[in-house]
BAROKE-603543 format. One record per residue (C-alpha): residue in three letters; x, y, z. Coordinates in steps of 0.001 Angstrom, whole numbers, padded with zeros to 6 digits, always signed. Layout:
BEGIN
alaXYZ ...
***
This chain:
BEGIN
met-000059+000593-000197 pro+001355+003326-000865 gln+002736+005997+001688 thr-000123+008230+002564 leu+000077+011224+005110 trp-002992+011791+006640 arg-002910+015753+007652 asn-004074+018390+009939 ala-005595+015900+012889 ala-006383+016337+016190 val-004790+012580+016891 ala-006155+011009+020007 thr-003715+008378+020646 leu-005234+007009+024043 gln-001775+006539+025571 ser-002493+008706+028496 ala-000820+011227+030551 pro-001349+012428+033888 asp-001964+015700+031891 asn-003215+014697+028353 pro-005621+011579+029331 tyr-006603+011277+025813 gly-003271+011521+024417 leu-004480+014499+022704 leu-002170+015970+020142 pro-003645+018777+017873 ala-002298+019422+014559 his-000815+016910+014259 asp-000176+014303+010543 val+000101+010844+010478 leu+001607+008594+008421 thr+001251+005191+007088 glu+002611+003038+004348 asn+002089-000552+004053 gly-000499-000910+006496 arg+000986+000090+009425 ile+001627+003495+010897 thr+005326+005061+010373 ala+005110+008298+011756 ile+002525+010410+014058 ala+004310+014026+014015 pro+003348+018557+013885 thr+001719+018964+010608 gly+004403+020123+008592 thr+006896+017755+009511 leu+006432+014922+007786 his+005779+014516+004107 ala+004228+012213+001112 lys+003032+012169-002398 arg-000142+010766-001259 val-002226+013146+001135 arg-005744+013133+002951 glu-005979+016964+004171 leu-008441+016174+007241 his-008738+020239+008089 gly-008312+019504+012324 ala-010474+015960+011956 leu-010304+014223+015376 leu-008891+010819+014402 thr-009244+008048+017094 pro-007836+004396+017562 ser-010575+002073+015819 leu-013458+000536+018438 ile-013153-002676+019315 asp-016550-004480+020735 cys-015057-007051+022823 his-018430-009003+023371 thr-021043-009664+021220 his-023104-012768+019497 leu-023519-011641+016290 val-024887-015216+015002 phe-027694-016380+015390 gly-031298-017078+013804 gly-034379-015985+014488 ser-035992-013308+016455 arg-037145-012948+020071 ala-038764-009722+019770 ala-042467-011316+020129 glu-041288-012587+023283 trp-040098-009588+024496 glu-043443-007719+023355 arg-045095-010766+025924 arg-043318-009826+028498 gln-044245-006017+027916 asn-047619-007419+028329 gly-046928-009099+031412 val-046671-012270+030817 ser-043486-013877+032674 tyr-039816-015057+031417 gln-040677-018447+033279 gln-043716-018881+031374 ile-042415-018186+027892 ser-039448-020433+028985 ala-041881-023109+029900 glu-043520-023094+026742 gly-040322-023586+024792 gly-039419-019750+024716 gly-036305-017676+025786 ile-032930-019672+024478 asn-034229-022440+023577 his-036082-020716+020798 thr-032823-019365+019402 val-031361-022787+019662 arg-033780-024575+017615 ala-033913-021258+015311 thr-029734-021445+014936 arg-030116-025239+014497 ala-032685-024979+011836 thr-030839-021584+009853 gly-028322-022933+007186 glu-024748-021017+007303 asp-025518-018457+004269 glu-028507-017031+006008 leu-026714-017445+009182 tyr-023986-015216+007292 arg-026281-012857+005495 leu-027719-012030+009065 ala-024808-011590+010986 ala-023002-009124+008170 gln-025923-007229+008272 arg-025752-006446+011977 leu-022409-006130+011402 thr-022742-003044+009461 thr-024603-000727+012447 leu-021498-001469+014535 leu-018773-000794+011499 ala-021168+002582+011410 asp-019742+003478+014899 gly-016618+002661+014296 val-015895-000422+015041 gly-012664-002430+014087 leu-012403-005229+016011 val-015475-007044+017230 glu-015783-010498+019216 ile-018539-013221+018077 lys-019595-016525+020288 ser-020955-019355+019532 gly-023421-020239+022024 tyr-026663-021022+020458 gly-025539-024437+018222 leu-025135-025852+021743 asp-024232-028865+019684 leu-021044-029751+017654 asp-021985-029115+014008 ser-024613-026185+015075 glu-021324-024530+017229 ala-018736-025904+014183 lys-021506-023369+011975 met-021597-020382+014042 leu-018179-020070+014505 arg-017711-021027+010635 val-019530-017492+010136 ala-017360-015713+012685 gln-014201-017172+010360 arg-016510-015712+006827 ile-017085-012175+008623 lys-013386-012351+009419 ala-012619-013208+006003 ser-014896-010447+004143 gly-011767-007864+005419 ala-015302-005509+006856 ala-013702-005736+010266 glu-011258-007816+012299 val-012648-010628+014348 ser-011798-012790+017799 ala-014100-015721+017541 thr-014828-017584+020977 leu-016573-020676+021622 leu-019531-020581+024133 ala-020867-024152+024141 ala-020921-023815+027863 his-023756-021207+027453 ala-026995-023111+028567 val-027869-027117+029029 pro-029698-027591+025522 pro-032895-028892+025330 glu-031902-032676+025140 tyr-029902-032562+027900 ala-032532-030883+030258 gly-031919-031987+034123 arg-028292-033180+032768 gly-026116-030792+032840 asp-022868-033127+033715 asp-023278-034682+030832 tyr-023555-032125+028403 leu-020794-030260+029753 asp-018776-033043+029642 val-019970-033270+025361 val-018124-029877+025559 ile-015610-031050+027249 asp-014419-034328+025346 lys-015893-033486+022030 ile-017103-030252+021085 met-014199-028184+022326 pro-011756-029884+021353 glu-012217-030648+017993 leu-012939-026915+017309 trp-009974-025889+018246 ala-008194-028580+016325 gln-010080-027087+013562 gly-008463-023463+014492 leu-012102-022156+014635 phe-012362-019901+018039 glu-009530-018241+020029 cys-010772-018222+023893 val-013751-021026+025194 asp-016269-018716+027848 val-019057-019891+029839 phe-022100-018696+031368 cys-021240-019384+035267 glu-024574-018982+037144 thr-027914-020436+038842 val-029591-020743+035480 gly-026206-021479+033528 phe-023391-024027+034926 thr-022036-024129+038226 ala-019033-022934+039579 ala-017704-026805+039940 gln-018455-027158+036347 thr-017095-023637+035050 glu-013822-025392+036957 lys-013969-028468+035220 leu-014324-026589+031678 phe-011222-024557+032686 gln-009337-027575+033538 ala-010139-028920+030543 ala-009292-026071+028310 arg-006130-025568+030753 ala-004660-028745+029306 leu-005414-027989+025743 asn-003839-024671+026511 ile-006901-022584+025410 pro-007641-019369+027208 val-010708-018717+029241 lys-013136-015906+029686 gly-016449-015984+031519 his-019881-014729+032051 thr-019868-013745+035451 glu-021528-012747+038291 gln-024397-011268+036153 leu-027561-012617+038222 ser-025945-013679+041307 leu-022341-014107+043420 gln-021135-017431+042427 gly-017069-016694+042534 gly-017222-017229+038786 ser-014783-013774+038341 ala-012675-015307+040804 leu-012532-018579+038748 val-011775-016709+035610 ala-008620-014974+037502 arg-007335-018035+039033 tyr-007277-019791+035557 gly-005551-016305+034130 gly-008735-015202+032473 trp-009219-012930+029382 ser-011815-011049+031159 ala-014800-011537+033114 asp-018211-009867+031862 his-021275-008678+033136 ile-020065-008819+036757 glu-022955-006988+038653 tyr-023054-008833+041662 leu-019127-009146+041739 asp-017632-008758+045232 glu-014179-007511+046462 ala-012734-011133+046971 gly-013382-011325+043365 val-012123-007992+042310 ala-008636-008708+044107 ala-008718-011699+042055 met-008957-010376+039083 ala-006826-007204+039927 arg-003514-009963+040799 ala-004389-011755+037425 gly-004462-008634+034959 thr-008212-009859+033971 val-010242-007424+032525 ala-013817-006294+033904 val-016044-006107+030661 leu-019208-003956+031339 leu-022491-004645+029493 pro-024582-001636+030394 gly-027494-002636+027334 ala-028434-005733+029019 tyr-028880-003938+032180 tyr-030727-001619+030704 phe-032998-003996+028770 leu-033191-006200+031638 arg-034149-003338+033912 glu-031303-004345+036557 thr-030831-002744+039567 gln-027857-004129+040976 lys-024555-002309+038911 pro-020953-003178+038917 pro-018614-002403+041354 val-017393+000615+039537 ser-015656+002278+042794 leu-013723-001105+043654 leu-012742-001778+039953 arg-010917+001830+039907 glu-009897+001114+043673 tyr-007615-001981+042295 arg-007100-000361+039123 val-008717-003407+036991 pro-009103-002244+033490 met-012558-001957+032900 ala-013941-002437+029069 val-017117-001574+027692 ala-019391-003864+025268 thr-022447-004109+023326 asp-023432-008105+024336 phe-025440-007427+021640 asn-027472-011075+021271 pro-031546-011465+020811 gly-032609-011883+024289 thr-030873-009685+026620 gly-029183-007324+024253 pro-030612-006486+021064 phe-028672-003107+020733 ala-025781-003394+018182 ser-024530+000125+019133 leu-021228+000532+020554 arg-021515+004321+021026 leu-024311+004156+022610 ala-023068+001291+025065 met-020565+003928+025863 asn-023400+006823+026736 met-024935+003695+028938 ala-021866+002798+030724 cys-021945+006711+031721 val-025258+007332+032809 gln-026084+003790+034306 phe-022323+002793+035603 gly-020702+006108+036037 leu-017936+006426+034266 thr-016275+008809+032769 pro-015983+009707+029069 leu-012293+009057+029192 glu-013140+005650+031023 ala-015559+004589+028272 trp-013216+005718+025370 gln-010382+003297+027156 gly-013103+000517+027402 val-013588+000266+023791 thr-010131+000758+022846 val-007045+000086+025542 his-008959-002108+027663 ala-011101-003797+024750 ala-007971-004971+023259 arg-006864-005974+026620 ala-009473-008406+026879 leu-009333-009933+023983 arg-005646-009841+023831 arg-005177-008112+020978 glu-002804-005036+022258 his-000511-005254+019653 asp-002727-004487+016807 phe-004988-002387+018679 gly-006474+000110+021137 thr-003782+002558+020761 leu-002151+004681+018121 ala+001605+004649+017651 ala+004643+004260+015305 gly+004880+000718+014361 lys+001161-000118+014866 pro-001062-001728+012396 ala-003130+001526+010622 his-006209+000684+012278 phe-008000+004206+013045 asn-011343+006401+013043 ile-011720+009912+011724 trp-014660+011489+013064 asp-016769+014983+012345 thr-015700+016434+015684 asp-012280+017872+017164 thr-013343+016570+020721 pro-013804+012625+021937 val-016470+013329+024437 asp-018644+013977+021372 ile-018405+010245+020347 val-019868+009789+023669 tyr-022142+012359+024275 glu-024446+012074+021157 pro-024462+008175+020892 phe-026638+008658+017465 arg-024720+011469+016005 pro-023371+010529+012399 leu-019766+011497+012851 leu-017381+009158+011612 arg-016409+010201+008627 glu-014125+007754+007792 arg-013170+004186+008882 val-009220+002581+008113 leu-008069-000690+008738 his-004674-001594+007633 gly-004084+001710+006067 asn-007259+001154+003441 ile-010775+003288+003762 gln-013221+000777+004807 ala-017261+001172+004063 ala-018421+003780+007002 
***
């Protein structure tokens, strides 16, 4: 790729300093070549034959959505309407609704259609400036269907629309054919689904829903032990509805992140701090479920646990494919500062996916993954989440469709 000078931008490197928390460099140029940043310097000090004049626009790292469930079949909108009309989730579930509805629909949907639907959902994230997205399985809950979901994630990656981190979430729920036999299903995950799909290179990390309506702490540890034996990294949906000790388990096994964490206690926070496990906050699900227990943000700050922010886009509890909205919600609902929200979708989200080498901050030598916005102030991106501020989305030095 030819050398390109992105001239006269307000460059927010997100390399924070006490006197410059956004790492903001007004009137700076970014020089790229062969898909990488080769220099960042004051305007007028760098030169290239190919120049893109930015007229003071904001240039930031690409945004990262580090927790999504983009691949699934069917819709749960009708169930949500019933709940809003007073029908309990328990009744809907007893009638075959809830996650089992999505499992049936996903199993019945062909791979090409799943890809079409996921790519369509992704477009709204791309319009928010997302350059890296995590995509989980977890609505197949058998070998063939989980493999199908993960192949879709790999097809999205191959399309070049965004970089993708794929996660195996076969331990999302107990499928209907194993009702009342959670241990038996977990054995299938451990003995068959996880090792076979890992050998096929379809995912990077294994996830689990450790909760009263998911898998117990003992079952979670059994899964983590099996993952460790195969050198597979782990993460977890933990402490969303109750305190089960899942976050501390994730930390004990060197897990990448503990996600949701509304009921996380100080012992769990301390364990995450020691292990370097990232806390992933998911305010969209908190809002949609009308929860009242907030994540322990003050404790996370006290222990200096990095806080990422993600959409948790999914059909049941978080149908909002907008990372900028999640940033705003994290500030309004959880009390994050706009800077923390920015760090949550760049620096700390990159850490949650172990992609700090190519995403999260801007620096000479890193891949040229960045956004150009029609503002010169980072807070505008958080303050007005539905204002179309994205001018250009750049991956590997190439302008992508916004």
